[in-house]
Backbone as ProteinMPNN parsed JSONL, in Angstrom:
{"seq_chain_A": "MTMRDTTEDLIAQLSANAEPVKRLRHPLVRAALWLCAATLGAALVVYALADMPTFMARARDPRQMIELAATLATGLLAVLAAFELSLPDRSRAWAWLPAPALAIWLATTGVGCANAWFAGVRADMDESAECFLILIAASLPLGMALSWMLLRAKPLAPAPVAAMGGLGVAAIAAFLLQFFHPFDVTVLDFAVHAVAVGLVVAISAVSSRKLAAV", "coords_chain_A": {"N_chain_A": [[41.085, 42.743, -3.265], [38.667, 42.358, -0.594], [37.658, 39.283, 1.707], [35.109, 40.02, 2.937], [34.264, 42.013, 1.145], [34.144, 40.262, -1.268], [31.975, 38.711, -0.41], [29.71, 40.832, 0.145], [29.632, 41.719, -2.224], [28.269, 39.372, -3.832], [26.125, 38.912, -2.125], [24.682, 41.186, -3.047], [24.358, 40.756, -5.888], [22.632, 38.008, -5.666], [20.687, 39.281, -4.585], [19.98, 41.077, -6.417], [18.817, 39.897, -8.42], [16.666, 38.292, -7.3], [13.116, 37.095, -6.732], [10.091, 37.748, -5.585], [8.528, 35.845, -3.129], [5.8, 33.704, -2.896], [4.16, 33.048, -0.25], [3.373, 30.332, 1.69], [0.175, 29.128, 2.783], [-1.307, 28.133, 5.847], [-0.438, 25.231, 7.734], [-2.669, 24.288, 8.753], [-4.811, 25.331, 6.89], [-4.109, 24.467, 4.574], [-3.906, 21.667, 5.066], [-7.001, 21.223, 5.343], [-7.824, 22.359, 2.894], [-6.98, 20.227, 1.147], [-8.18, 18.128, 2.254], [-11.039, 18.776, 2.046], [-10.83, 18.49, -0.795], [-10.356, 15.738, -1.314], [-12.518, 14.7, 0.335], [-14.977, 15.725, -0.964], [-14.385, 13.957, -3.512], [-14.247, 11.207, -2.587], [-16.798, 10.83, -1.461], [-18.357, 11.071, -4.045], [-17.988, 8.654, -5.143], [-18.384, 6.978, -3.112], [-21.479, 7.354, -2.904], [-22.03, 6.859, -5.46], [-21.425, 3.922, -5.7], [-21.484, 2.276, -3.194], [-22.861, -0.089, -0.635], [-24.88, 0.925, 1.182], [-27.338, 0.358, 2.96], [-26.166, -2.429, 3.708], [-23.696, -1.353, 4.933], [-24.372, 0.414, 7.046], [-25.855, -1.416, 8.713], [-24.023, -2.909, 10.042], [-22.727, -0.917, 11.162], [-23.698, -0.368, 13.091], [-22.757, -1.784, 15.202], [-20.85, -1.401, 18.217], [-18.163, -1.705, 18.331], [-17.481, -1.699, 15.785], [-17.866, 0.747, 15.297], [-15.95, 2.349, 16.689], [-13.644, 1.414, 15.743], [-14.267, 2.37, 12.807], [-14.131, 5.288, 13.145], [-11.436, 5.337, 14.595], [-10.017, 4.494, 12.248], [-10.388, 6.714, 10.524], [-9.558, 9.187, 11.775], [-7.08, 8.618, 12.412], [-6.062, 8.964, 9.591], [-6.913, 11.724, 8.975], [-5.278, 12.877, 11.456], [-2.662, 12.408, 10.502], [-2.337, 13.354, 7.92], [-2.392, 16.229, 8.75], [-0.364, 16.166, 10.327], [1.737, 16.004, 8.434], [1.41, 18.055, 6.714], [2.441, 19.705, 8.834], [4.745, 19.019, 9.631], [6.439, 19.575, 7.161], [7.317, 21.926, 7.308], [10.242, 23.778, 7.902], [10.585, 25.037, 10.799], [8.911, 23.362, 12.486], [8.034, 21.147, 14.981], [9.544, 17.972, 15.531], [7.865, 16.323, 16.648], [5.345, 16.621, 16.109], [5.337, 14.013, 14.353], [4.224, 12.064, 16.271], [1.129, 12.665, 16.394], [-0.681, 11.093, 14.856], [-0.584, 8.633, 16.42], [-1.835, 7.84, 18.945], [-4.875, 7.485, 17.851], [-4.073, 5.751, 15.859], [-2.961, 3.299, 17.086], [-5.625, 2.913, 18.499], [-7.176, 2.014, 16.354], [-5.719, -0.363, 15.328], [-5.705, -1.83, 17.58], [-8.831, -2.061, 17.962], [-9.265, -3.185, 15.112], [-7.957, -5.552, 15.796], [-9.419, -6.98, 17.616], [-11.684, -7.61, 16.047], [-10.806, -9.224, 14.271], [-10.047, -11.281, 16.011], [-12.678, -11.87, 16.856], [-14.052, -12.677, 14.49], [-12.493, -14.942, 13.938], [-13.244, -16.779, 15.973], [-15.769, -17.169, 15.596], [-15.878, -18.383, 13.529], [-15.145, -17.374, 10.791], [-13.852, -17.649, 8.112], [-10.958, -16.716, 5.789], [-10.957, -15.614, 2.685], [-9.245, -15.49, -0.384], [-9.532, -14.453, -2.679], [-10.926, -12.408, -1.93], [-9.616, -11.01, -0.339], [-7.455, -10.036, -1.913], [-9.065, -8.424, -3.383], [-9.556, -6.394, -1.941], [-6.956, -5.484, -1.133], [-6.371, -4.292, -3.809], [-8.18, -2.478, -4.124], [-7.424, -0.788, -1.814], [-4.915, 0.211, -2.789], [-5.805, 1.235, -5.421], [-7.509, 3.316, -4.705], [-5.687, 4.739, -3.074], [-3.729, 5.827, -4.518], [-4.305, 8.145, -6.312], [-5.156, 10.186, -4.53], [-2.507, 10.159, -3.102], [-1.124, 11.413, -4.84], [-1.738, 13.904, -5.106], [-1.552, 14.735, -2.662], [1.469, 14.497, -2.254], [2.083, 16.545, -3.915], [1.074, 18.78, -2.988], [2.259, 18.903, -0.426], [5.168, 18.865, -1.052], [5.593, 21.303, -2.177], [6.447, 22.819, -0.397], [9.096, 22.493, 0.058], [10.34, 20.744, 1.928], [12.96, 20.106, 4.095], [13.29, 17.263, 5.018], [12.124, 15.546, 2.778], [11.265, 12.63, 2.637], [10.644, 11.646, 5.233], [8.01, 13.388, 5.733], [6.777, 12.987, 3.539], [6.224, 10.054, 3.939], [4.65, 10.15, 6.225], [2.224, 11.371, 5.061], [1.737, 9.521, 3.338], [0.921, 7.392, 4.991], [-1.38, 9.008, 6.398], [-3.132, 9.02, 3.707], [-3.36, 6.002, 3.162], [-4.804, 5.21, 5.534], [-7.349, 7.045, 5.424], [-8.013, 5.948, 2.884], [-8.421, 2.871, 3.835], [-10.611, 3.401, 5.688], [-12.499, 4.455, 3.611], [-12.933, 1.645, 2.628], [-14.485, 0.443, 4.007], [-17.055, 1.001, 3.409], [-17.532, -0.555, 1.47], [-17.149, -3.248, 2.266], [-18.537, -6.007, 3.548], [-18.195, -7.41, 5.462], [-16.47, -8.558, 8.537], [-13.329, -8.122, 9.507], [-10.759, -10.405, 8.335], [-7.917, -12.754, 9.717], [-6.499, -12.773, 7.522], [-7.241, -10.596, 6.108], [-6.654, -8.478, 7.561], [-3.827, -8.983, 7.605], [-3.356, -8.024, 4.704], [-4.157, -5.769, 4.573], [-2.687, -4.594, 6.31], [-0.217, -4.403, 4.939], [-0.468, -3.108, 2.604], [-0.968, -0.926, 3.482], [1.398, -0.145, 4.535], [3.027, -0.626, 2.091], [1.746, 1.498, 0.67], [3.029, 3.621, 2.302], [5.687, 3.175, 1.956], [6.021, 3.541, -0.698], [5.45, 6.527, -1.016], [7.456, 7.785, 0.29], [9.817, 6.615, -0.938], [9.273, 7.712, -3.402], [9.115, 10.39, -2.753], [11.724, 11.353, -2.82], [12.696, 11.678, -5.352], [10.909, 13.31, -6.507], [11.228, 15.506, -5.35], [13.72, 16.398, -6.011], [13.32, 17.45, -8.554]], "CA_chain_A": [[39.635, 42.431, -2.023], [38.805, 41.095, 1.043], [36.694, 38.116, 1.636], [33.954, 40.88, 3.276], [33.684, 42.785, -0.057], [33.411, 39.325, -2.023], [30.803, 38.419, 0.205], [28.992, 41.65, 0.024], [29.047, 41.39, -3.867], [27.593, 37.963, -4.035], [24.829, 39.327, -1.748], [24.004, 42.089, -3.816], [24.329, 40.285, -7.052], [21.455, 37.276, -5.712], [19.202, 40.249, -4.184], [19.227, 42.029, -7.311], [17.918, 38.882, -9.284], [15.896, 37.472, -6.821], [11.781, 37.279, -7.044], [9.131, 37.674, -4.66], [8.368, 34.383, -3.162], [4.522, 33.648, -2.334], [3.904, 32.619, 1.267], [2.445, 29.38, 1.669], [-0.838, 29.046, 3.431], [-0.777, 27.85, 7.469], [-0.654, 24.27, 7.151], [-3.923, 23.87, 8.707], [-5.768, 25.627, 6.225], [-3.77, 23.436, 3.302], [-4.618, 20.44, 5.103], [-8.476, 21.17, 5.118], [-8.229, 22.279, 1.23], [-6.843, 18.691, 0.608], [-9.514, 16.914, 2.624], [-12.375, 18.755, 1.182], [-11.17, 17.865, -2.262], [-10.495, 14.274, -1.011], [-14.033, 14.384, 0.602], [-15.923, 15.388, -2.276], [-14.461, 12.825, -4.412], [-14.641, 9.835, -1.76], [-18.444, 11.122, -1.543], [-19.234, 10.669, -4.964], [-17.544, 7.286, -4.994], [-19.654, 5.998, -2.178], [-22.619, 7.547, -3.109], [-22.402, 6.062, -6.951], [-21.128, 2.376, -5.662], [-21.355, 1.984, -1.807], [-23.858, -0.65, -0.311], [-25.04, 1.985, 2.64], [-27.753, -0.547, 4.017], [-25.051, -3.284, 4.647], [-22.557, -0.353, 5.551], [-24.998, 0.754, 8.342], [-26.09, -2.571, 9.602], [-22.566, -3.058, 10.418], [-22.084, 0.315, 11.923], [-24.473, -0.556, 14.741], [-21.816, -2.418, 16.208], [-20.112, -0.293, 18.71], [-16.515, -1.726, 18.16], [-16.991, -1.378, 14.54], [-17.668, 2.53, 15.084], [-15.105, 3.07, 17.338], [-12.901, 1.206, 14.719], [-14.233, 3.11, 11.852], [-13.852, 6.383, 13.78], [-10.041, 5.358, 14.471], [-9.421, 4.723, 11.276], [-10.393, 8.269, 9.892], [-8.861, 9.837, 12.765], [-5.471, 8.2, 11.917], [-6.178, 9.584, 8.232], [-6.877, 13.036, 9.185], [-4.144, 13.622, 12.022], [-1.587, 12.02, 9.943], [-2.281, 14.579, 6.994], [-2.41, 17.596, 9.406], [1.035, 16.334, 10.587], [2.739, 15.769, 7.396], [1.688, 19.538, 6.151], [3.06, 20.576, 9.52], [6.435, 18.33, 9.354], [6.684, 19.758, 6.012], [7.893, 23.22, 7.189], [11.415, 23.45, 8.616], [10.342, 25.403, 11.983], [8.105, 23.081, 12.943], [9.058, 20.457, 15.956], [9.674, 16.733, 14.871], [7.174, 15.563, 17.905], [4.309, 16.531, 15.082], [4.975, 12.809, 14.0], [3.548, 11.336, 17.037], [-0.076, 13.169, 16.623], [-1.376, 10.331, 15.016], [0.13, 7.35, 17.232], [-3.329, 7.591, 19.422], [-5.728, 6.924, 16.895], [-3.297, 4.623, 15.098], [-2.973, 2.107, 17.992], [-6.667, 2.648, 19.054], [-7.355, 1.532, 15.048], [-4.969, -1.653, 15.205], [-6.462, -2.866, 18.411], [-10.059, -2.684, 17.605], [-9.065, -4.382, 14.22], [-7.552, -7.186, 15.878], [-10.321, -7.605, 18.306], [-12.403, -7.958, 15.198], [-10.042, -10.408, 13.743], [-10.446, -12.334, 17.012], [-14.163, -12.273, 16.974], [-14.444, -13.551, 12.94], [-11.928, -16.427, 13.858], [-14.051, -17.513, 16.96], [-17.363, -17.358, 14.504], [-15.616, -19.636, 12.057], [-15.084, -16.663, 9.707], [-12.336, -17.459, 7.502], [-10.189, -15.987, 5.169], [-11.334, -15.655, 1.024], [-8.177, -15.321, -0.823], [-10.025, -13.167, -3.926], [-11.804, -11.115, -1.296], [-8.522, -10.088, 0.522], [-6.937, -9.526, -2.997], [-9.794, -7.416, -4.114], [-9.402, -4.911, -0.915], [-5.615, -4.883, -1.516], [-6.635, -3.814, -5.196], [-9.014, -1.004, -3.809], [-6.507, 0.135, -1.209], [-3.971, 0.827, -3.428], [-6.359, 2.132, -6.294], [-7.672, 4.686, -3.924], [-4.541, 5.795, -2.026], [-2.641, 6.166, -5.758], [-4.599, 9.381, -6.965], [-5.004, 10.889, -3.29], [-1.151, 10.122, -2.383], [0.023, 12.067, -6.141], [-2.122, 15.226, -5.136], [-1.279, 15.452, -1.48], [2.671, 14.627, -2.247], [2.41, 17.861, -4.951], [1.024, 19.798, -2.22], [3.537, 18.649, 0.789], [6.455, 19.13, -1.591], [5.491, 22.392, -2.534], [6.833, 23.686, 1.052], [10.155, 22.499, -0.029], [10.939, 20.362, 3.291], [14.465, 19.546, 4.342], [13.809, 15.772, 4.88], [10.819, 15.023, 2.268], [11.053, 11.173, 3.015], [9.75, 11.258, 6.492], [6.792, 13.854, 5.266], [5.854, 11.85, 2.435], [5.494, 8.827, 4.345], [3.588, 10.603, 7.192], [1.421, 11.802, 4.067], [1.186, 7.961, 2.994], [-0.306, 6.972, 6.232], [-2.964, 9.657, 6.035], [-3.891, 8.568, 2.736], [-3.674, 4.945, 3.167], [-5.68, 5.176, 6.195], [-8.535, 7.555, 4.718], [-8.502, 4.581, 1.884], [-9.12, 2.008, 4.591], [-11.976, 3.979, 6.0], [-13.336, 4.167, 2.387], [-13.294, 0.777, 2.034], [-15.409, -0.126, 4.978], [-18.432, 1.15, 2.608], [-17.53, -1.934, 0.553], [-16.498, -4.484, 2.929], [-19.714, -6.328, 4.085], [-17.899, -8.486, 6.842], [-15.571, -8.65, 9.454], [-11.96, -8.077, 8.782], [-10.481, -11.745, 8.98], [-6.875, -12.264, 9.769], [-5.773, -12.673, 6.348], [-7.713, -8.959, 5.841], [-5.429, -7.533, 8.347], [-2.42, -9.109, 6.785], [-3.386, -7.653, 3.506], [-4.278, -4.053, 4.584], [-1.074, -4.154, 6.811], [0.901, -4.673, 3.742], [-1.141, -2.266, 1.542], [-0.896, 0.408, 3.923], [3.056, -0.029, 4.253], [3.298, -0.357, 0.722], [1.626, 3.434, 0.321], [3.973, 4.524, 3.05], [6.843, 3.129, 1.337], [5.999, 4.062, -2.368], [5.38, 7.909, -0.965], [8.645, 7.805, 0.906], [10.794, 6.953, -2.171], [8.758, 8.795, -4.746], [9.061, 11.77, -2.433], [13.02, 11.775, -3.034], [12.637, 11.837, -6.695], [9.935, 14.754, -6.805], [11.89, 16.611, -4.466], [14.923, 16.782, -6.816], [13.136, 17.695, -10.015]], "C_chain_A": [[39.772, 41.715, -1.269], [37.162, 40.333, 0.909], [35.061, 38.762, 2.038], [33.234, 41.178, 1.857], [33.401, 41.637, -1.214], [32.113, 38.816, -1.61], [29.452, 39.2, 0.064], [28.622, 41.718, -1.547], [28.208, 40.351, -4.176], [25.966, 38.476, -3.437], [23.967, 40.183, -2.526], [23.481, 41.504, -5.23], [22.998, 39.459, -6.885], [20.392, 38.226, -5.244], [18.474, 40.833, -5.021], [18.071, 41.087, -8.35], [16.707, 38.298, -8.335], [14.102, 38.113, -6.875], [11.101, 37.22, -5.846], [8.702, 36.181, -4.392], [6.701, 34.672, -2.295], [4.498, 32.72, -1.228], [2.929, 31.681, 1.423], [1.367, 29.621, 2.794], [-0.337, 28.203, 4.976], [-1.345, 26.356, 7.266], [-2.041, 23.713, 7.53], [-4.913, 23.94, 7.555], [-5.416, 24.859, 4.495], [-4.135, 22.0, 3.54], [-6.014, 20.053, 4.688], [-8.744, 21.381, 3.68], [-7.913, 20.831, 0.468], [-7.979, 17.79, 0.894], [-11.081, 17.181, 2.1], [-12.28, 18.329, 0.067], [-11.237, 16.534, -2.321], [-11.931, 13.623, -0.693], [-15.144, 14.267, -0.481], [-15.757, 14.175, -3.438], [-14.699, 11.529, -3.535], [-16.38, 9.996, -1.934], [-19.386, 10.635, -2.503], [-19.028, 8.759, -5.21], [-18.987, 6.696, -4.237], [-21.052, 6.69, -2.615], [-22.888, 6.524, -4.278], [-22.508, 4.297, -6.33], [-21.133, 1.462, -4.139], [-22.884, 0.926, -1.468], [-24.136, -0.04, 0.887], [-25.916, 0.991, 3.305], [-27.076, -1.35, 4.988], [-24.28, -2.274, 5.504], [-23.571, -0.185, 7.095], [-25.614, -0.177, 9.118], [-25.009, -2.837, 10.494], [-22.234, -2.068, 11.32], [-22.993, 0.613, 13.324], [-23.617, -1.167, 15.758], [-20.847, -1.438, 16.904], [-18.426, -0.501, 18.589], [-16.515, -1.218, 16.596], [-17.301, 0.304, 14.327], [-16.854, 2.924, 15.754], [-13.712, 2.698, 16.2], [-12.952, 2.172, 13.267], [-13.738, 4.839, 12.188], [-12.167, 6.617, 14.254], [-8.988, 5.406, 13.624], [-9.38, 6.37, 10.376], [-9.555, 9.018, 10.613], [-7.684, 9.855, 12.436], [-5.406, 9.259, 10.462], [-5.955, 11.149, 8.597], [-5.998, 13.425, 9.871], [-2.818, 13.314, 11.357], [-1.316, 13.13, 8.705], [-2.232, 15.834, 7.784], [-0.492, 17.589, 9.471], [2.308, 16.291, 9.662], [2.602, 17.428, 6.857], [2.48, 20.375, 7.332], [4.582, 19.998, 9.696], [6.852, 19.264, 7.739], [7.468, 21.392, 6.14], [9.238, 22.948, 8.421], [11.149, 23.95, 10.325], [9.274, 24.665, 12.901], [8.836, 21.786, 13.719], [8.89, 19.051, 15.098], [8.641, 15.861, 15.753], [5.686, 15.52, 16.994], [4.083, 14.578, 14.609], [4.273, 11.828, 14.504], [1.973, 11.741, 17.089], [-0.803, 12.043, 15.957], [-1.637, 8.856, 15.526], [-1.245, 7.0, 18.035], [-4.239, 6.643, 19.15], [-5.393, 5.823, 16.22], [-3.316, 3.286, 15.675], [-4.424, 1.874, 18.41], [-7.415, 1.664, 17.531], [-6.713, -0.158, 14.754], [-5.83, -2.742, 16.115], [-8.1, -2.936, 18.412], [-10.162, -3.872, 16.19], [-8.993, -5.58, 14.894], [-8.538, -7.792, 16.855], [-11.409, -8.243, 17.209], [-12.099, -9.241, 14.478], [-10.41, -11.401, 14.34], [-12.092, -13.02, 17.004], [-14.862, -12.973, 15.555], [-13.807, -14.953, 13.079], [-12.824, -16.823, 14.946], [-15.597, -17.71, 16.509], [-17.213, -18.254, 13.532], [-15.471, -18.871, 10.714], [-13.952, -17.132, 9.35], [-11.871, -17.111, 6.372], [-10.614, -16.394, 3.643], [-9.8, -15.014, 0.568], [-8.322, -13.98, -1.629], [-10.521, -12.592, -3.079], [-10.647, -10.232, -0.811], [-7.551, -9.32, -0.751], [-7.952, -8.127, -3.332], [-9.517, -5.937, -3.224], [-8.174, -4.672, -0.833], [-5.932, -3.849, -2.853], [-7.088, -2.144, -4.595], [-8.227, -0.324, -2.944], [-5.648, 1.029, -2.118], [-4.724, 1.481, -4.836], [-6.803, 3.447, -5.754], [-6.679, 5.616, -3.313], [-3.532, 6.606, -3.496], [-2.848, 8.013, -6.068], [-4.585, 10.413, -5.685], [-3.534, 11.129, -2.772], [-0.532, 10.995, -3.607], [-0.713, 13.477, -5.507], [-1.511, 16.057, -3.709], [0.611, 15.381, -1.758], [2.78, 16.26, -2.853], [2.283, 18.468, -3.908], [1.988, 19.924, -0.839], [4.986, 19.29, -0.047], [6.72, 20.626, -2.237], [6.372, 23.698, -1.346], [8.321, 23.249, 1.022], [10.528, 21.322, 1.214], [12.374, 20.017, 3.018], [14.606, 18.301, 4.475], [12.395, 15.336, 4.14], [10.598, 13.63, 2.305], [9.919, 11.127, 3.958], [8.598, 11.908, 6.56], [6.265, 13.198, 4.653], [5.573, 10.263, 3.078], [4.514, 9.045, 5.318], [2.226, 10.627, 6.396], [0.886, 10.389, 3.537], [0.517, 7.285, 4.14], [-1.291, 7.349, 6.154], [-3.602, 8.723, 5.058], [-4.196, 7.127, 2.667], [-5.12, 4.255, 4.309], [-7.048, 5.766, 5.955], [-9.034, 6.372, 3.619], [-9.103, 3.358, 2.589], [-10.265, 2.228, 5.199], [-12.835, 3.713, 4.824], [-13.842, 2.787, 2.136], [-14.195, -0.265, 2.696], [-16.648, -0.039, 4.348], [-18.643, -0.007, 1.223], [-17.414, -3.334, 0.969], [-17.428, -4.791, 3.952], [-19.43, -7.36, 5.023], [-16.79, -8.024, 7.457], [-14.361, -8.854, 9.039], [-11.277, -9.681, 9.22], [-8.515, -11.719, 9.202], [-5.867, -12.242, 8.604], [-6.147, -11.007, 5.562], [-6.845, -8.152, 6.13], [-4.357, -7.585, 7.811], [-2.278, -8.277, 5.714], [-3.762, -6.194, 3.316], [-3.303, -3.558, 5.21], [-0.1, -3.219, 5.645], [0.354, -3.343, 2.791], [-0.658, -1.034, 2.164], [0.79, 0.698, 4.247], [3.396, 0.106, 2.921], [2.89, 1.393, 0.21], [2.773, 3.966, 0.907], [5.351, 4.485, 2.257], [6.801, 3.655, -0.153], [5.928, 5.701, -1.938], [6.999, 8.408, -0.35], [9.655, 8.145, -0.225], [10.499, 7.659, -3.196], [8.896, 10.279, -4.228], [10.578, 12.269, -2.579], [13.364, 12.028, -4.854], [12.108, 12.792, -7.113], [10.697, 15.782, -6.345], [13.17, 17.251, -5.116], [14.291, 17.453, -8.314], [12.717, 19.254, -9.775]], "O_chain_A": [[40.533, 40.768, -1.068], [36.099, 40.623, 0.359], [34.026, 38.237, 1.628], [32.124, 40.804, 1.477], [32.555, 41.904, -2.068], [31.242, 38.524, -2.43], [28.36, 38.652, -0.087], [27.469, 41.762, -1.976], [27.292, 40.633, -4.949], [24.923, 38.437, -4.089], [22.759, 39.997, -2.675], [22.348, 41.75, -5.645], [22.089, 39.803, -7.641], [19.22, 37.962, -5.514], [17.283, 41.142, -4.999], [16.984, 41.41, -8.829], [15.753, 37.82, -8.949], [13.844, 39.307, -7.023], [11.635, 36.533, -4.975], [8.544, 35.394, -5.325], [6.462, 35.504, -1.42], [4.868, 31.562, -1.42], [1.741, 31.99, 1.336], [1.713, 30.332, 3.738], [0.798, 27.76, 5.152], [-2.451, 26.164, 6.76], [-2.578, 22.843, 6.845], [-5.664, 23.022, 7.224], [-6.201, 24.755, 3.552], [-4.545, 21.228, 2.672], [-6.333, 19.077, 4.009], [-9.677, 20.785, 3.141], [-8.473, 20.427, -0.551], [-8.559, 16.993, 0.156], [-11.977, 16.377, 1.842], [-13.257, 17.773, -0.434], [-11.969, 15.985, -3.144], [-12.422, 12.583, -1.132], [-15.88, 13.338, -0.815], [-16.66, 13.622, -4.066], [-15.537, 10.77, -4.02], [-17.037, 9.174, -2.572], [-20.491, 10.112, -2.357], [-19.902, 7.913, -5.393], [-20.066, 6.231, -4.605], [-21.861, 5.783, -2.421], [-23.691, 5.593, -4.207], [-23.499, 3.588, -6.507], [-20.85, 0.269, -4.027], [-23.923, 1.219, -2.06], [-23.53, -0.554, 1.827], [-25.411, 0.58, 4.35], [-27.091, -1.332, 6.218], [-24.26, -2.403, 6.729], [-23.253, -0.791, 8.119], [-25.954, 0.173, 10.248], [-25.207, -2.972, 11.702], [-21.472, -2.328, 12.251], [-22.949, 1.471, 14.206], [-23.775, -1.051, 16.973], [-20.105, -0.725, 16.228], [-17.607, 0.406, 18.736], [-15.655, -0.428, 16.204], [-16.983, 0.94, 13.321], [-16.741, 4.144, 15.629], [-12.903, 3.571, 15.884], [-11.94, 2.619, 12.725], [-13.019, 5.455, 11.401], [-11.654, 7.736, 14.296], [-7.844, 5.853, 13.709], [-8.438, 6.896, 9.782], [-8.685, 9.591, 9.956], [-7.108, 10.905, 12.154], [-4.676, 10.249, 10.442], [-4.849, 11.678, 8.48], [-5.465, 14.423, 9.385], [-1.856, 14.005, 11.692], [-0.222, 13.68, 8.57], [-1.873, 16.718, 7.006], [0.341, 18.379, 9.026], [3.486, 16.468, 9.97], [3.647, 18.028, 6.603], [3.056, 21.433, 7.08], [5.501, 20.79, 9.906], [8.07, 19.389, 7.612], [8.072, 21.913, 5.202], [9.233, 22.229, 9.42], [11.566, 23.137, 11.149], [8.809, 25.213, 13.901], [9.924, 21.359, 13.333], [8.176, 19.027, 14.095], [8.622, 14.652, 15.52], [4.943, 14.546, 17.119], [2.998, 13.997, 14.561], [3.751, 10.92, 13.858], [1.388, 11.075, 17.943], [-1.861, 11.886, 16.567], [-2.555, 8.104, 15.201], [-1.765, 5.911, 17.793], [-4.494, 5.56, 19.676], [-6.223, 4.954, 15.954], [-3.602, 2.28, 15.025], [-4.673, 0.709, 18.717], [-8.129, 0.689, 17.764], [-7.286, -0.97, 14.027], [-6.361, -3.815, 15.828], [-8.605, -3.945, 18.903], [-10.786, -4.932, 16.135], [-9.757, -6.525, 14.699], [-8.555, -9.017, 16.974], [-11.956, -9.309, 17.488], [-12.912, -10.109, 14.159], [-10.967, -12.354, 13.795], [-12.504, -14.176, 17.103], [-15.908, -13.621, 15.531], [-14.298, -15.957, 12.562], [-13.458, -17.703, 14.365], [-16.423, -18.379, 17.129], [-18.075, -18.799, 12.841], [-15.616, -19.463, 9.645], [-13.0, -17.102, 10.13], [-12.81, -17.272, 5.593], [-10.595, -17.603, 3.412], [-9.308, -14.091, 1.218], [-7.718, -12.915, -1.506], [-10.81, -11.566, -3.696], [-10.662, -9.002, -0.849], [-7.014, -8.226, -0.576], [-7.508, -6.989, -3.487], [-9.337, -4.8, -3.661], [-7.956, -3.532, -0.421], [-5.68, -2.648, -2.754], [-6.492, -1.069, -4.652], [-8.201, 0.886, -3.168], [-5.674, 2.258, -2.175], [-4.04, 2.365, -5.352], [-6.51, 4.52, -6.28], [-6.764, 6.825, -3.101], [-2.86, 7.636, -3.44], [-1.973, 8.879, -6.064], [-3.985, 11.475, -5.853], [-3.288, 12.132, -2.101], [0.635, 11.338, -3.417], [0.165, 14.338, -5.464], [-1.169, 17.229, -3.549], [1.139, 16.424, -1.374], [3.492, 17.087, -2.283], [3.359, 18.924, -3.521], [2.34, 21.002, -0.359], [5.708, 20.138, 0.478], [7.794, 21.017, -2.692], [6.708, 24.875, -1.475], [8.939, 23.631, 2.016], [11.737, 21.209, 1.009], [12.848, 19.709, 1.925], [15.707, 17.819, 4.211], [11.545, 14.798, 4.849], [9.463, 13.364, 1.91], [8.753, 10.777, 3.769], [7.805, 11.381, 7.34], [5.212, 12.681, 5.027], [4.741, 9.485, 2.611], [3.551, 8.281, 5.376], [1.228, 10.068, 6.85], [-0.316, 10.206, 3.345], [-0.508, 6.626, 3.965], [-2.257, 6.625, 5.908], [-4.402, 7.841, 5.37], [-5.271, 6.851, 2.134], [-5.967, 3.383, 4.117], [-7.989, 5.034, 6.262], [-10.196, 5.973, 3.53], [-10.107, 2.813, 2.13], [-11.034, 1.273, 5.304], [-13.768, 2.913, 4.889], [-14.919, 2.599, 1.571], [-14.565, -1.359, 2.269], [-17.452, -0.93, 4.625], [-19.53, -0.173, 0.386], [-17.537, -4.336, 0.264], [-17.413, -4.208, 5.036], [-20.307, -8.145, 5.385], [-16.139, -7.11, 6.951], [-14.176, -9.737, 8.202], [-11.33, -10.047, 10.394], [-7.886, -10.721, 8.849], [-4.713, -11.818, 8.665], [-5.47, -10.443, 4.702], [-6.297, -7.312, 5.415], [-3.757, -6.567, 7.467], [-1.191, -7.714, 5.591], [-3.718, -5.553, 2.266], [-2.881, -2.421, 4.998], [0.404, -2.101, 5.541], [1.259, -2.65, 2.326], [-0.03, -0.186, 1.529], [1.248, 1.836, 4.143], [4.124, 1.053, 2.622], [3.582, 2.199, -0.412], [3.523, 4.694, 0.255], [6.006, 5.485, 1.965], [7.801, 4.218, -0.597], [6.547, 6.32, -2.803], [7.5, 9.472, -0.714], [10.175, 9.225, -0.506], [11.352, 8.215, -3.888], [8.827, 11.243, -4.991], [10.778, 13.48, -2.483], [14.366, 12.596, -5.289], [12.607, 13.349, -8.091], [10.797, 16.861, -6.928], [13.592, 18.373, -4.835], [15.108, 17.947, -9.092], [12.439, 19.973, -10.735]]}, "name": "protein", "num_of_chains": 1, "seq": "MTMRDTTEDLIAQLSANAEPVKRLRHPLVRAALWLCAATLGAALVVYALADMPTFMARARDPRQMIELAATLATGLLAVLAAFELSLPDRSRAWAWLPAPALAIWLATTGVGCANAWFAGVRADMDESAECFLILIAASLPLGMALSWMLLRAKPLAPAPVAAMGGLGVAAIAAFLLQFFHPFDVTVLDFAVHAVAVGLVVAISAVSSRKLAAV"}
């Protein structure tokens, strides 16, 4: 028996037992489905617990509005990029999609930190710790649902895909935090938020390798 005959027999055996594979929806559709579910859950929490008068008063500040828009845009674009990157035929350039919004988010937050410093607003460790816990608590359920959807595509490099998804989840959690954050971000707040976002991204990347192997 030749090598060609062996290969053809193997192909025949594999094709005989192969089951139809359900094609995944377009990445934009899958991202929209996840975002709709996340928006519904977040809206219920905001409606029940947020101090809307205080939030609306802070939202009149143009810088604050730019920061909020950039934070939300970072989350939305990172989630979309994660779904695109989960497919093997997509360009790695999708990883740069949230970069401009992320840069604006960081810049406007930095300006807010400077304004708070010069205004004499000093950090409160208890409040910063509470912000950290809120960010992590909001990111975990969103991140688990997103990881499950991303890994259904069986990405060739699950860690970078999950890390991008983690950035999206953390940014959306940071946006939601503003509904419960009645003061400008201090330097300590900024550092705590950065650590929380980094932790969510790292956990997403590490856990994806284990989940992908299941």
